[in-house]
C-alpha positions as CSV (number, residue, x, y, z in Angstrom):
1,M,5.8,10.1,-28.8
2,D,5.0,7.8,-25.9
3,V,6.2,9.5,-22.7
4,K,5.5,8.1,-19.2
5,V,6.2,9.7,-15.9
6,K,6.7,7.0,-13.3
7,H,6.6,7.3,-9.5
8,R,6.8,5.1,-6.5
9,I,5.6,6.6,-3.2
10,W,6.1,5.2,0.2
11,I,5.8,6.7,3.7
12,E,8.7,6.7,6.1
13,V,8.8,7.4,9.8
14,N,12.2,8.2,11.3
15,G,13.9,7.0,8.1
16,E,12.1,3.6,8.1
17,S,9.6,2.5,5.5
18,I,6.1,2.1,6.9
19,I,3.9,1.6,3.8
20,G,4.4,1.5,0.0
21,P,2.5,0.0,-2.9
22,G,3.0,-3.6,-1.6
23,G,1.9,-2.7,2.0
24,Y,-1.1,-0.9,0.5
25,D,-2.0,-4.1,-1.4
26,I,-1.5,-6.2,1.8
27,L,-3.7,-4.0,4.0
28,S,-6.3,-3.8,1.2
29,A,-6.4,-7.5,0.8
30,I,-6.8,-8.1,4.6
31,D,-9.6,-5.5,4.7
32,R,-11.3,-7.2,1.7
33,T,-10.9,-10.8,2.9
34,G,-11.0,-10.5,6.6
35,S,-8.1,-12.9,6.9
36,L,-4.3,-12.9,6.7
37,S,-4.2,-16.4,5.1
38,R,-6.9,-15.5,2.5
39,A,-5.1,-12.2,1.8
40,A,-1.8,-14.1,1.3
41,R,-3.4,-16.5,-1.1
42,E,-5.0,-13.7,-3.1
43,L,-1.7,-11.9,-3.4
44,G,0.4,-15.0,-4.1
45,M,2.5,-14.4,-0.9
46,S,3.2,-16.6,2.0
47,Y,1.3,-16.1,5.3
48,R,4.6,-15.8,7.1
49,F,5.7,-12.9,4.8
50,L,2.4,-11.0,5.4
51,W,2.6,-11.6,9.1
52,N,6.2,-10.4,9.3
53,Y,5.4,-7.4,7.1
54,I,2.5,-6.4,9.4
55,D,4.6,-7.0,12.5
56,K,7.4,-4.8,11.3
57,M,4.9,-2.1,10.3
58,E,3.3,-2.1,13.7
59,K,6.6,-2.0,15.5
60,R,7.7,1.0,13.5
61,L,4.4,2.8,14.0
62,G,4.0,1.9,17.7
63,F,0.4,0.8,17.3
64,P,-1.5,-2.1,15.8
65,V,-2.9,-1.9,12.2
66,I,-4.8,-5.2,12.4
67,N,-6.7,-7.2,15.0
68,G,-6.6,-10.9,14.6
69,W,-8.1,-13.9,16.2
70,R,-7.6,-17.7,16.0
71,G,-9.9,-20.6,16.0
72,G,-13.4,-20.8,17.5
73,A,-16.6,-20.8,15.5
74,R,-15.3,-18.0,13.2
75,K,-12.2,-20.1,12.4
76,G,-9.9,-17.1,12.8
77,G,-9.6,-13.9,10.9
78,A,-8.2,-10.4,10.8
79,R,-9.5,-7.0,10.4
80,L,-7.9,-3.5,10.2
81,T,-8.0,-1.4,13.3
82,D,-9.3,2.1,13.0
83,K,-5.7,3.4,12.6
84,G,-5.0,0.7,10.0
85,K,-8.0,1.9,8.0
86,Q,-6.9,5.5,8.3
87,L,-3.4,4.6,7.1
88,L,-4.9,2.7,4.1
89,L,-7.1,5.7,3.3
90,I,-4.3,8.3,3.6
91,Y,-1.9,6.2,1.4
92,G,-4.7,5.7,-1.1
93,E,-5.4,9.4,-1.3
94,I,-1.7,10.1,-1.8
95,M,-1.6,7.7,-4.7
96,S,-4.8,9.2,-6.1
97,D,-3.3,12.7,-6.0
98,M,-0.1,11.5,-7.7
99,A,-2.1,9.8,-10.4
100,K,-4.0,13.1,-11.1
101,L,-0.7,15.0,-11.4
102,T,1.0,12.5,-13.7
103,P,-0.7,13.5,-17.0
104,K,0.3,17.2,-16.4
105,W,3.9,16.2,-16.1
106,E,3.8,13.8,-19.0
107,D,2.5,16.7,-21.1
108,A,5.2,19.0,-19.9
109,V,7.9,16.4,-20.8
110,K,6.3,15.9,-24.3
111,R,6.3,19.7,-24.9
112,F,9.9,19.9,-23.8
113,L,11.0,17.0,-26.1
114,S,9.0,18.4,-29.0
115,A,10.6,21.8,-28.7
116,H,14.1,20.2,-28.8
117,E,13.6,17.7,-31.6
118,S,16.3,17.9,-34.3
């Protein structure tokens, strides 16, 4: 019997979503690539979508999660602020904890269903 327990976790502040799986992917890609445009390309999203997502996140949090710069010798880029890195770490740990719990609950559901087979 193939049983899966699925979950989707996001963090809300004052009833407004701050970060979920997509936001985690966005912050991770920015952290990896050092650029909003490269992160957008890697994720198959538009630069505008990423920028708006980050802007909304920062307004809801009340602090920046990325620092960006334009032009010059470095040709622009973006990096996570310390608070952005902490948010990424916390969300990643929440997801890791949930992944560790999932097999336990899948086993519980399997036992329940096995006990009630006709």
